[in-house]
N, C-alpha and C positions, 0 to 999 in steps of 0.2 A: 929185355924181359927181366934180366937180373936186377937192373936198376929199378924197375917198377916194383918188383918183389921187395927189394930192400926199402924203398920208399914206403910201401905198405906196412912193413914191420916197424919202421920209425914212426909212422902215423899212429899205429896201435900203441906203441910205447908212449907217445905224447898224450894220447887219450887216457891211458892209465895214470900218467902223472897228474893230469888235470881232470881226473874222473869226477870230482864233485861238481865242477863247473859244467861238465858235459852232461851229467845226470840231471842236474837242475835245469839246464837249457832244453834237453830233449824230452824230459818227462813232465814239463810244466803244463798245468791246466789241460790235461788230456782226458777226453771223455772215456776212453778205454781204461785208463788208469783209475778214474773215479768209479767206474763199474766194478773193477777188481777190488778196489779199496772198500766198497760198500757191500761186497759179496761175503757172506759168512764162510763159504768154503775156502776162500783164498787165505784165510788166516790160519789154516792148518798147514804146517810146513810140508807134510807128505803130499797133500793134494796140490798145493801151489808149486811144489817141486816137480811133480809129475806134469802139471800144466806147462811149466817152463821146458821140461824135457821134450814133451810132444810139440810144443811151439818151435823149439830148435830143430826138431826132426822135420816138421812141415816146411820150415824155411829152407833147410838143407835140400830136401828132396824136390821142392819147388824150383830151387835154383838149378839143381841138376837137370830137371825136366826142361826148363827154359834153355839151358846150354845145349842139351841134346837136340831140341827142336832147331836152335840156331845153327847147329853144325851142318844142317842140310842146305842152308843158304850160302855158306862160304863167304860171309862178309867179314873182312878182317877187323880185328880189335873190338868187335861188338861184345865178345865174351868178357872183355875187361870192364866194360860199362856194367854188364850184368853182375859181375862179381863185386864191383864197388857199390852198386845198389843193394846187393845182398848184405854186405858188411854194414852199411848205413841202417838198413832195416833191422838187422840184428841188434845194433847198438841202441836204436830207438826202443825196441821191444824190451831189452834188458834194463834200460833206464826207466821205462814205464813200470816194469815189475818192481824195480827197486823203490820207486817213489810210492807205489801202491802198498808196499808191505808195511804192516803195522803189527808189531809183535816183538818178542824177545830177540836179542842179538844172536843168541845161541840157535834159536829156531830159524833165524834168517840165514845163518851159515849152513844149517842142514838143508834148507830149501835150495840154496845156491849150489850145494854139492850134488843134490839130486838132479837139479835142472841142468847143470853144466856137464853132468856125467855122460850125456849123449855124445859130446865131443871127445871125452876120454875114451869111450867105447870105440868111436871111429879111429882114434889114434892107435889103440891096441890092434884093431883090425888091419889098419894100414901097416903097422909095424910087423905083424905076423906075415902079411903078404910080402913085405920087403925082405924079411929074413928067409922065407921059403921060396923066393923067386927062382924059377927054373926056365930055361929056354923052351920055347914051343917046339922047336926042331933042332937037330944037331947043328952046331956052329952059329946059332943065332946070338947076336950081341944083345944083352939085356940091359945095357947101360941106360937107354932112354926110359925104359919102364921103371928101372930102379930110381932114376932121377925124379920121375913123376911121383912115385910112391914116397920118396924122401920129402918132396915138397908138400905132399898131402899130409904126411906125418907132422911136419912143421906147422902147416896152416891149421890143422885140427887141434894141435896142442895149444897154439896161440889162441884159438877160439875158446877152448876149454878154460884157459887161464883168464882170459878177458871176461868171459861170462861169469866165472866164479868171483872175480874181484869186483865187477860192477854190481852184480846182484847180491853179493854177500858182505861187502865191506863198506861201501859208500852209502851215505844216507841222502845224498842229493841236495845238500844245503851248501851253497857257494859262500 
């Protein structure tokens, strides 16, 4: 499990290093991107940032819902596939938003900070839960809960950083 987690972090690092190639590959000739690009509301950084914020929220809660449903079937390792699909879907969404953005660089950074703040809020919530963790009953070992919260903090912070960098800094031209 640790190996898969580290491989995921290395993969995200490689995606950030080669972000312009990834953005141009994932966001190229996309109908959704063309719709966003031609929409007047998308060129306002507040509205496009809120759009990205809510899209991140929808993807997060949809992934949580699918994982919750799959927990009842007890099929091993299916949750890994769901999480990989969620990461790929997020990367595609962020690339499309980046390719569709037309405006000032300063406004693009504002849009990216508004949109990626969903994951920053999640990081703060998980950090608060981590710091205030208490046993449910006397003598309970909270190590596994603390480990899960620590991994949630790490994953949500990496998602925040990746979303901000892909939507705020790269222009998608390889």
